[in-house]
N, C-alpha and C positions, 0 to 999 in steps of 0.2 A: 779370774781363775774359774776353770770349768769344775762343776760339781763332780765329786768322785763317788764311784760305786764301791760297795763292799766287795770283798773277795768272793763271797757267795753269790752276790748279784752278777759280778763279772762272769763267773762260771756258768750261771744259769742262762744269762742272756747274751752269751759270747757271740753267737751267730748273728744276732741283730746288731750288736755293737760294732761288729766288723764292717757293717755297711757305712760308707762315708756319709750317707744321708742321715744316719742315726748316731753312731759313736756314743761315747759315755754321756755326753750332754743331752742327746736325744732320749736315751734310755732313762735318764734322770727325769725328763719331762713326763714320760709315760708313767713313771713311778709316782709322780706328784699329781697326776690327773684324776679328776672325779668325773664319772660318767653315769648318768641316770638312764636306765633301761626301762621303758614303759611297755609292759607286756612280756611275760616270761613263758612264752609258748615255743613254737618251732623256731622262729627267728631269734627270739630273746635268749633261749638256752644256748644256741650255737654262738651267737654274738658274745654272750657273757663268758663262755668257755674260752673263746679265742682271745678276747681282750685280757682276761685274767692270765692266760698263758703268755701273752706278750708283755706282761708286767704293768698293766694299768693298776694304779695304786689303790683306787677306791671305787667300787661299783655300788650303785644304789638301784635296787630292784623293786619295781612297783607292779603288783598284780593281786587281784582278790580271789583268783580262781584256785581250785584244788586239782590235783593230778587225777586223770581218768585213764582207763585202759587204752582208749583210742588215741591218747597223746603219745604213747610210747614209740611208735614207729619213727617219729621225727623230732621229739623233744628229748634231746640226748642226755640231759642231766638227770633224767628220772628213770626208775626201774619199777618192777612190780611191787616192791616193798614200800613205794611211795604213794600208792593209789589211796585217794581219800585225804591226803595231807596237803597242806599249803604249798603251792608251787614255789613261792619265794623262799620259804624256809628250807624246802628240799634242795632248791638250787644253791642256796648259801652253803649247806652241808657239803654238797658235791664240789663246789668251787673251793672251799676251804681244804678239802682233801686233795685237790689238784695243785693248788698253789696257795700256801698259807700266808704268803706275803701280801696277797690282795685282800684288803678289808672289804667286807660286804655288809651293807645296810639294807634292811628289808622294810617294805611298806605294804601291808596287806590291805590295799585299797584299789578300787577301780578309779582310773584317772578321770576326773571332771574338774571344772573350774573351782568347785567348792572343795573337793577333797585335796587338791594340790595345795590350796591355800591353808587348809587345816594341817597338812603335813608340814609345810613350811613354818607355820606358827609354833609347831611343837618340836622343830628341829633348828636350833641356832646354827648348826653346821650348814644345812642347806640354805638357810637365809643368808649367811655370810658368803657362801659360794656364789649365789645368784647375784648378790650385790657386787661382788669382786669379779664377776664374769669368768669364773673358774669351773664352770659346769658345762658339759656337752650333753645334749639330750638325744637319745635314740628312740624313735617310735617303732616298736615292734608289735603294735596292736593288730587286731584282726577285724576292725570295723571302721566305717567311714566317720561316724560320729566322734569316736575317740581321736582319730587322726586329725580331724578339723579342730577339736578342742586343744590337742597338743600343739598344733601349729599356731593357733591363736595365742596360747600362753607363751610360747617361745618368742614370737614376734613382740608381744607386749613386754617381755622380760629381757629382750635383746640377747637371747641365748641361741647359739647355733643348734640347728636340728638336722639330723640325718634320719630320713624316713624311708622305710622299706615295706613292701607288701608282696605277698604271693598268693595266687589262686590257680588251681589246676596246673598247667604247664607254663605259666607266665609270671614273671616277677618284675618289679619296678623299684627304682632307687633314685633318691634325689637329696641334695644338700640345700638347706635354707639357712642363709646367713645374711640377714638384712644389714648388719653392721659393716661387712666387708664387700658384699656383693648385692646391693639392693636392686640393681637392674634385672636380676634374675627372678625377682618376685618371691612368693611364698607358696606353700602347698595349695592354698585356696585359689591362687592364680591359675593353677593347672586343673585342679579338681574342685568344682563348686559343690556346695552342700546339697544341691539338687540332684547331683549325679548319684546313681545307684551303684554300689559296689558289693560284689559277692565275696564270701570268705571261703576258707577251705572246708568248713562244715557243710556248705552247700554244694560246692563244686568238686571237692576232693583235691588231694595234692600228694606228690611223691616226696619223701624225705630228702633225697639228693637235690631236688629243685630248691627246697627251702634252704638247704646247707649252702648251695651255690650263692644265692642272693645274700644270705647272712654273712658269708665270707667277704663278699664285696662291701657290705655295710661295715664290717669290722675293719677292713682295709682302708675304707674311706675315712673312718674315724681316726685311725692311727696317722694317716697322712695329714689329716686336718690338725691334729695335735702337734705334729712335727713341722707344720707349715710347708709340706711338700707339694700341696696341690695348688695348681693355678686356679683362678676363679672358675668355679664349676656352675655353668648355667644350663646344664643338661638334665633331661629326664632320661635315665638309663633303663632300658627295657630288655629283659632277658626272655628268650624263647627256648624252653628246654627241649622241645621237639626237634628244633634245628640246631641246637647248641650255639646260638648266636646272641650277641648283644648289639643293640642299636641305640642311637642317641637322637633325641628331639631337643632342639634348642628352646629354652624357656625364656619368656620375657615377662616383666611385671605387668599385670593388668592395671591400667590407669584408673579403673573403677573398682579395684579390689577393696572390699570393706574392712579387710584385716590389715594388710601391710601398708596400704596407702594412708590409713588413719594414723599409724604409729611410726611411719617412716621418719618424720621430722619432729616427733614428740619424744620427750624423755622416757626411758624405760619405766614400766610400772614397778612400784615397790611392794614387797610382800605386805599383806594386811597384818595389822597388829591389833590385839584386843586388850583393853584396859579393864 
């Protein structure tokens, strides 16, 4: 028997439920899903708003930054009244205002291997979600060190990762899921730690460029939850100047120190302290 939606939910998500690829059962999956968004800036705010609007049941927001005036042109959940306040808390307030059905948990932390273990140890919910593989991770950060750390943790924890980045007029997007598509490799297979990556603070960026890539990241997330995607072994690259997307085929690096080590190993368990 397919799970039933309430009358309110049917009314709110009617246009999505009409799709034969979604229906009530698919919308119920969205309502039950947990998504961890790392980085609540340009990408993170757009993605969070779109996933909340689509009916994702629980968003987990992680960022240690505060709202600045220069954030406002592209970080759509913030206004002048938020300047100087925690991004994750301001985002939670805005998301609750837009859709009170989406639960929002916040973590005022910068993602590192140490901080994520600390967060997990203090959250039985996150620990249970990771153990049950009921968490999808979205990397919306703005620096290479964090992207590599997120990728490593997701591979170790056997969690699907959807990573996006934007600088100037160029964006990129890829899905890492070593459980269902190990032959595509991981983020480190494409971008080594030696590669230098610039961010929008150095190169500049236009808000609509960020919004375009974030929309695709949100769409990829929804498709992954609903199992609508075929195996995605592509690096998707957006050129805002030409308004074009192109794809590069990804393959696992047989020498990758991240996914090769963990490909045939059991997923790492959260640390516990006695």
